[in-house]
C-alpha positions in Angstrom: 99.3 118.9 5.4 102.3 118.1 3.2 104.3 121.0 4.9 103.7 119.5 8.4 104.8 116.1 7.1 108.0 117.6 5.7 108.7 119.5 8.9 108.1 116.3 10.9 110.4 114.3 8.7 113.2 116.9 8.9 112.8 117.1 12.7 113.0 113.4 13.0 116.0 113.2 10.8 117.7 116.0 12.8 117.0 114.2 16.1 118.3 110.9 14.7 121.4 112.5 13.2 122.2 114.3 16.6 121.5 111.0 18.5 123.8 109.0 16.2 126.6 111.5 15.7 126.5 113.5 18.9 127.5 110.7 21.3 130.7 109.3 19.9 132.5 112.6 19.6 131.7 113.3 23.2 133.3 110.0 24.2 136.3 110.6 22.0 136.6 114.2 23.3 136.6 112.9 26.9 139.2 110.2 26.0 141.4 112.9 24.4 141.1 115.5 27.2 141.4 113.2 30.2 144.4 110.9 30.2 143.6 107.2 30.5 143.7 106.0 34.1 144.5 102.6 35.4 140.9 101.5 35.0 140.5 102.9 31.5 143.8 102.0 29.9 142.6 98.8 28.3 141.3 99.0 24.7 138.1 97.2 25.7 137.1 100.3 27.7 137.0 102.5 24.6 134.4 100.6 22.6 131.1 102.5 22.2 
């Protein structure tokens, strides 16, 4: 029973970590790869 609880806690932590950390690098990567266009040249467009 304690093993299942530990596995569930680790899985939940991994999902939360991926959800919190996985999205901003994708946005930053897209901003770095694609040059800012006329619609995305303002600093307000880059906030998460």
